[in-house]
C-alpha positions in Angstrom: 134.2 133.3 197.1 134.7 129.5 197.1 138.3 128.4 197.6 140.0 127.6 194.3 140.1 123.9 193.5 140.8 121.7 190.6 139.8 118.1 189.8 142.7 115.9 189.0 142.1 112.3 188.0 138.6 112.4 189.5 139.7 113.8 192.9 139.3 117.5 194.0 142.5 119.3 195.1 142.9 122.8 196.5 145.1 125.1 194.6 146.6 126.6 197.8 149.4 127.0 198.7 150.5 127.3 195.1 151.4 130.8 194.0 149.2 132.4 191.3 151.9 132.0 188.7 152.4 128.3 189.4 152.0 126.2 186.3 149.9 123.1 186.1 153.1 121.1 185.6 154.7 122.3 188.9 151.4 121.9 190.7 151.0 118.2 189.6 154.6 117.3 190.4 154.3 118.8 193.9 151.4 116.5 194.4 153.5 113.5 193.4 152.1 113.1 189.8 155.6 113.0 188.3 154.5 111.3 185.1 154.1 114.9 183.9 157.6 115.9 182.9 159.4 119.2 182.2 161.5 119.1 179.1 161.7 122.6 177.6 159.3 124.8 179.7 158.2 126.6 176.6 155.7 124.3 174.9 158.1 122.7 172.4 158.5 119.1 173.5 155.1 117.9 174.9 156.6 116.0 177.8 154.2 117.8 180.1 151.0 117.0 178.1 147.8 116.5 180.1 144.1 116.2 179.2 141.6 119.0 180.0 137.8 118.7 179.7 136.6 121.4 177.4 133.4 122.2 175.5 133.1 119.9 172.6 132.5 120.4 168.9 130.6 117.1 168.2 129.9 116.1 171.8 129.3 118.1 175.0 132.9 117.5 176.2 136.2 117.0 174.3 139.3 115.8 176.0 141.9 118.3 174.9 145.7 117.9 175.3 147.6 121.0 176.5 151.1 121.8 177.6 151.0 121.8 181.4 154.2 123.8 181.5 152.5 126.9 180.1 149.1 126.9 181.8 148.8 128.7 185.2 147.0 126.3 187.5 144.8 129.1 188.7 143.3 129.3 185.2 141.9 125.8 185.8 140.0 126.7 188.9 136.9 124.5 188.9 138.1 122.6 185.9 138.9 118.9 185.4 142.1 117.4 184.1 143.5 113.9 183.6 147.2 113.0 183.7 149.0 109.9 182.4 148.5 108.3 185.8 144.7 108.8 185.6 144.3 107.0 182.3 144.7 103.6 183.7 141.6 101.8 185.1 141.6 100.6 188.7 141.6 96.8 189.0 140.5 94.5 191.7 141.8 95.0 195.2 145.5 94.0 195.4 146.0 94.1 191.6 147.6 96.8 189.5 145.5 99.1 187.4 144.7 98.0 183.9 146.5 99.9 181.2 144.6 102.3 179.1 144.5 101.1 175.4 147.0 103.8 174.3 149.3 102.8 177.1 148.9 99.1 176.1 149.8 99.8 172.5 152.8 101.9 173.4 154.1 99.1 175.6 153.6 96.1 173.3 154.9 98.0 170.2 158.1 99.3 171.9 157.0 102.9 171.8 158.7 103.7 175.1 162.5 103.7 175.2 164.0 105.8 178.0 160.4 106.6 178.9 160.9 110.3 179.6 158.6 111.5 176.8 156.2 108.6 177.0 153.6 110.1 179.4 153.3 113.2 177.3 152.9 111.1 174.1 150.3 108.9 175.9 148.2 112.0 176.8 148.3 113.5 173.4 147.5 110.1 171.9 144.6 109.7 174.3 143.1 113.1 173.2 143.2 111.9 169.6 141.8 108.4 170.7 138.8 110.2 172.1 138.2 112.6 169.2 134.6 111.8 168.3 135.0 112.1 164.5 138.2 110.1 164.3 136.5 106.8 163.2 134.2 108.7 160.8 137.4 110.0 159.1 138.7 106.5 158.8 135.5 105.2 157.3 135.4 108.1 154.8 139.0 107.7 153.6 138.9 103.9 153.5 142.6 103.4 154.0 145.6 104.8 155.8 148.0 107.4 154.3 151.3 108.9 155.6 149.5 111.1 158.2 146.4 109.1 159.0 146.2 105.5 160.1 143.5 103.0 159.1 141.8 103.9 162.4 141.6 107.6 161.4 144.4 108.6 163.8 145.8 112.0 162.8 149.6 112.0 163.4 149.5 115.8 163.7 148.0 115.2 167.1 151.5 114.2 168.2 153.4 117.0 166.3 154.1 118.8 169.6 155.7 115.7 171.2 159.4 115.1 170.8 161.1 111.7 171.4 164.7 112.2 172.3 165.4 108.6 171.6 164.1 109.0 168.0 161.6 106.2 168.6 159.0 107.6 166.3 158.2 104.5 164.2 156.9 102.4 167.1 155.0 105.4 168.4 153.4 105.8 165.1 152.6 102.1 165.0 151.0 102.3 168.4 148.9 105.3 167.3 147.7 103.5 164.2 146.9 100.4 166.2 144.5 101.8 168.8 140.9 100.9 168.4 137.8 102.7 169.5 136.6 103.4 173.0 134.3 100.9 174.5 130.9 101.7 176.1 132.5 101.0 179.5 135.3 103.4 179.0 134.8 106.1 181.8 136.6 108.9 179.8 134.5 108.1 176.7 131.3 108.2 178.8 132.5 111.5 180.3 132.2 113.1 176.9 128.4 112.8 177.0 128.2 115.3 179.9 129.0 119.0 179.8 132.4 120.1 181.0 132.7 122.1 184.2 131.4 125.6 183.8 133.9 128.4 184.2 133.9 129.9 187.7 134.8 133.3 188.8 138.2 133.3 190.4 140.2 135.6 192.5 143.2 133.7 193.7 145.7 135.9 195.5 148.9 135.4 197.3 151.4 138.0 198.6 151.4 140.8 196.0 150.0 138.9 193.0 146.5 137.9 192.0 144.9 135.8 189.3 141.4 136.9 188.3 138.7 135.5 186.1 135.4 137.4 185.9 132.0 136.1 184.9 131.3 138.6 182.1 133.1 140.7 179.6 131.7 143.9 181.2 133.1 143.0 184.6 136.5 142.2 183.0 136.6 145.5 181.2 135.8 147.4 184.4 138.7 145.5 186.1 141.1 146.4 183.3 140.2 150.0 183.6 141.1 149.8 187.3 144.2 147.7 186.6 145.6 148.8 183.2 148.9 147.1 184.3 147.2 143.7 184.3 148.4 140.9 182.0 145.6 139.5 179.9 145.9 135.8 179.1 143.9 133.2 177.2 145.8 130.1 176.4 149.0 131.5 178.0 151.2 130.0 175.3 153.2 133.3 175.2 152.9 134.5 178.8 153.8 131.0 180.1 157.1 131.2 178.3 157.8 134.6 179.8 157.1 133.2 183.3 159.2 130.1 182.8 162.2 131.2 180.8 162.4 134.9 181.8 161.0 134.6 185.3 158.5 137.4 184.7 155.8 138.0 187.3 152.7 140.2 187.2 150.9 141.8 190.0 147.6 141.0 188.3 146.8 138.4 185.6 143.3 138.4 184.1 142.0 135.4 182.3 139.6 135.9 179.3 139.7 132.4 177.8 136.3 131.3 179.1 134.4 134.6 178.5 131.3 133.7 176.4 131.4 137.1 174.6 134.9 136.2 173.3 134.0 132.7 172.2 131.5 133.2 169.4 132.0 132.4 165.8 129.6 133.9 163.2 129.5 133.3 159.5 127.2 135.9 158.0 126.2 136.8 154.4 128.9 139.5 154.2 131.5 138.8 156.9 133.0 136.2 159.3 133.6 137.1 163.0 135.8 135.0 165.2 135.9 135.5 168.9 139.3 136.4 170.3 139.3 133.6 172.9 138.4 130.7 170.7 141.4 128.4 170.4 142.8 127.8 166.9 141.7 124.1 167.1 138.2 125.2 167.9 138.2 127.7 165.0 139.7 125.1 162.6 137.0 122.5 163.5 134.1 124.9 163.5 135.0 126.5 160.2 135.7 123.1 158.7 137.5 124.4 155.6 135.1 127.3 154.8 138.0 129.8 154.9 140.6 128.1 152.8 143.4 130.5 153.7 143.0 129.8 157.4 142.7 126.1 156.6 146.2 126.3 155.1 147.5 128.3 158.1 146.3 126.2 160.9 148.4 123.0 160.3 151.5 125.2 160.1 150.9 127.1 163.3 153.1 125.5 166.0 151.7 122.1 167.1 148.3 120.7 168.0 149.2 121.1 171.7 149.8 124.8 171.2 146.8 125.3 168.9 144.6 123.7 171.6 145.4 126.8 173.8 146.5 129.6 171.4 144.0 132.2 170.2 143.8 134.8 167.5 143.4 137.5 170.2 146.6 136.4 171.9 148.6 136.1 168.7 147.6 139.6 167.7 147.8 141.0 171.2 151.5 140.2 171.5 152.2 142.2 168.4 155.0 139.9 167.3 156.3 140.5 163.8 156.7 136.8 163.3 153.3 135.6 164.5 151.8 133.3 161.9 148.2 134.5 162.0 148.7 138.3 161.1 149.9 137.7 157.5 146.8 135.5 156.8 144.5 138.0 158.4 146.0 140.9 156.6 145.4 139.1 153.3 141.8 138.5 154.4 141.4 142.3 155.0 140.6 141.6 158.6 139.7 144.1 161.3 140.0 143.8 165.0 137.1 144.7 167.3 138.6 146.4 170.4 136.5 146.7 173.5 136.8 148.7 176.7 134.5 149.8 179.5 133.1 152.6 177.3 132.3 150.5 174.2 133.8 149.1 171.1 135.7 150.3 168.0 136.8 148.5 164.9 140.3 149.0 163.5 141.6 147.6 160.2 144.4 145.2 161.0 146.6 147.0 158.5 146.3 150.0 160.9 146.6 148.1 164.1 150.3 147.6 164.4 152.3 150.7 165.1 155.8 149.4 165.9 157.7 146.4 167.3 155.2 144.7 169.6 153.2 147.9 169.7 149.7 148.6 168.5 146.8 151.1 168.7 145.3 149.1 171.6 144.9 151.5 174.5 145.3 150.6 178.2 142.1 148.9 179.4 141.2 147.7 175.9 141.2 144.1 174.8 140.6 142.4 171.5 137.0 141.0 171.5 136.9 139.6 168.0 138.5 139.4 164.5 136.3 140.2 161.5 136.9 139.9 157.8 134.6 140.4 154.8 132.9 138.0 152.4 133.1 136.8 149.7 136.6 135.4 149.9 139.2 135.6 147.1 139.4 132.2 145.4 143.2 132.0 144.9 144.9 131.7 148.3 148.0 130.3 149.8 150.0 130.5 153.1 153.7 129.9 152.7 155.7 129.5 155.9 159.5 129.4 155.5 161.1 127.8 158.6 163.9 125.5 159.5 161.4 122.7 160.5 158.3 121.9 158.5 156.1 121.9 161.7 156.3 123.3 165.2 158.8 126.1 164.4 158.9 129.9 164.4 158.8 131.2 160.8 161.7 133.1 159.2 159.3 134.4 156.6 155.5 134.0 156.3 153.6 135.0 153.2 149.8 134.9 152.8 148.1 135.4 149.4 144.5 136.2 148.5 144.0 136.9 144.8 140.8 137.3 142.8 141.6 136.3 139.2 138.8 136.7 136.7 139.1 135.9 133.0 142.8 135.5 133.4 143.2 139.0 135.0 144.2 139.8 138.6 141.2 141.9 139.7 142.3 142.1 143.3 145.4 141.2 145.3 146.0 141.1 149.0 149.3 139.9 150.4 150.3 139.7 154.1 153.9 139.4 155.2 155.6 138.4 158.4 159.2 138.3 159.4 160.4 141.1 157.1 159.7 144.2 159.1 159.2 145.4 162.7 155.5 144.6 162.3 153.4 142.3 160.1 152.7 144.3 156.9 150.8 144.4 153.6 152.8 144.1 150.4 151.2 147.2 149.0 153.6 147.7 146.1 153.3 144.1 145.0 149.5 144.3 145.2 149.4 147.4 143.0 151.8 145.8 140.5 149.6 142.7 140.2 146.2 144.2 139.9 144.9 144.7 136.4 147.6 142.5 134.9 147.1 139.0 133.4 147.9 136.1 135.7 150.7 134.8 133.6 154.3 133.6 134.0 155.4 136.9 132.4 153.6 138.9 135.0 154.8 136.9 137.9 158.4 137.1 136.6 158.0 140.9 136.4 156.4 141.3 139.8 158.5 138.9 141.9 161.4 141.5 142.2 158.8 144.0 143.6 157.8 141.5 146.3 161.5 140.9 147.1 161.9 144.5 147.9 159.0 144.7 150.3 159.7 145.4 154.0 163.0 145.9 155.8 164.2 142.4 156.5 167.1 141.9 158.9 169.6 139.1 159.5 169.4 137.0 162.7 170.0 133.5 163.8 167.0 132.2 161.8 167.8 133.7 158.4 169.8 136.5 156.6 168.1 139.5 155.2 169.1 138.4 151.7 167.5 135.0 152.2 164.3 136.5 153.5 164.1 138.8 150.5 164.8 135.9 148.1 162.0 133.9 149.7 159.5 136.6 149.2 160.0 136.6 145.4 160.2 132.8 145.3 156.8 132.6 147.1 155.0 134.4 144.3 156.6 132.0 141.7 155.5 129.1 143.9 151.9 130.4 144.1 151.7 130.8 140.3 153.1 127.3 139.7 150.7 125.8 142.1 147.7 127.5 140.6 148.6 126.7 137.0 149.1 123.0 138.0 145.7 123.0 139.7 144.1 124.4 136.6 145.8 121.9 134.3 145.0 118.9 136.4 
């Protein structure tokens, strides 16, 4: 097997002697690329942002910004990344490199104060700068708004980057001032070529090994042999365990580039989403065709996290406060579980068995998530958290209602943060179905929703607050739907 290597700013570098658990952040800093900073080591601040060449949606390659502090460098074997140092263009001999357009705008508009967060902002901004449909968005909307500049720049691209000097206005100004890539821009030209293909990896050191197989079948055979293995895709959860809790695994198996886990199918009676597609990829491929997920995605962490996080990973961790399970429960989703012997489909409502526990057996992994069509027309995802974006929810509520002739014919409600597992609000669903969708019904049923689950008090919210938010969410849904009808 070829020695593990990674291309950094156009130059190949061997992974050795880095340990299999070494993050991209630590690997880069050991090589002297100290523009990549460590601020939080858990994907919250964006100081470590770098660009990775990934399969594109509108072009062969997209430049995708990710948190280098979370990604094992072994997972990028054979891949290509660009750091803040690699954005500048080499000048004539004896002259300094020419600043990249986003670096230039950050400099002239005062977007860098202490400078610690600046390289991460620049990389996230560069990913948005190279987004192929950015300028098309600008032309379609005609003018800027609070979240999009006249150049189509989406400020949510920077939602995972924190400025400790609170210098957001000049950073926003810089983002809204960048133009479009020129024909001579090497990173823009790079988008026209396919990204590096995934390579089989077996990177071992001492008693630990990082493995990526070529196919799902090979991966499942490995998991049968190593049921203790940790399975990772975007590593947005496992990376935190490694950094903050110093966890190590004897065997880590990467599934993020498996073709069989990266398909998205919209059929006549169902939608199937591969477990290893990132949330950003799902969002852009669906393009609003599943309105409930379209409401979920902007509230799920930050763009940096969504560029790596997957539905398979969010369900695999079994967290009761994961944001995707409530929405998928409301969509009546099932998970497709695969092992070396075959596949089975399990309704998501039967998948969770306890706190971070599920019916998934050793050697099994989630291949896909599937939910039926047609979709219920009245949907909403309410996330109650201390911050509007990039925060863990105290309570999450997902609604999918079918209202015909003023009567609730069908109700599906998913809840997170109010029990040891994500749950369906079965009593509330039953109380709504068959009744008129009126203020009187909502007032009568809201107390039922308040009693769902077994909420607890912790540092995020009290049990009483969580219960109150459940009932309030139904009132909010009704208000929003009646306003939509009246307008």
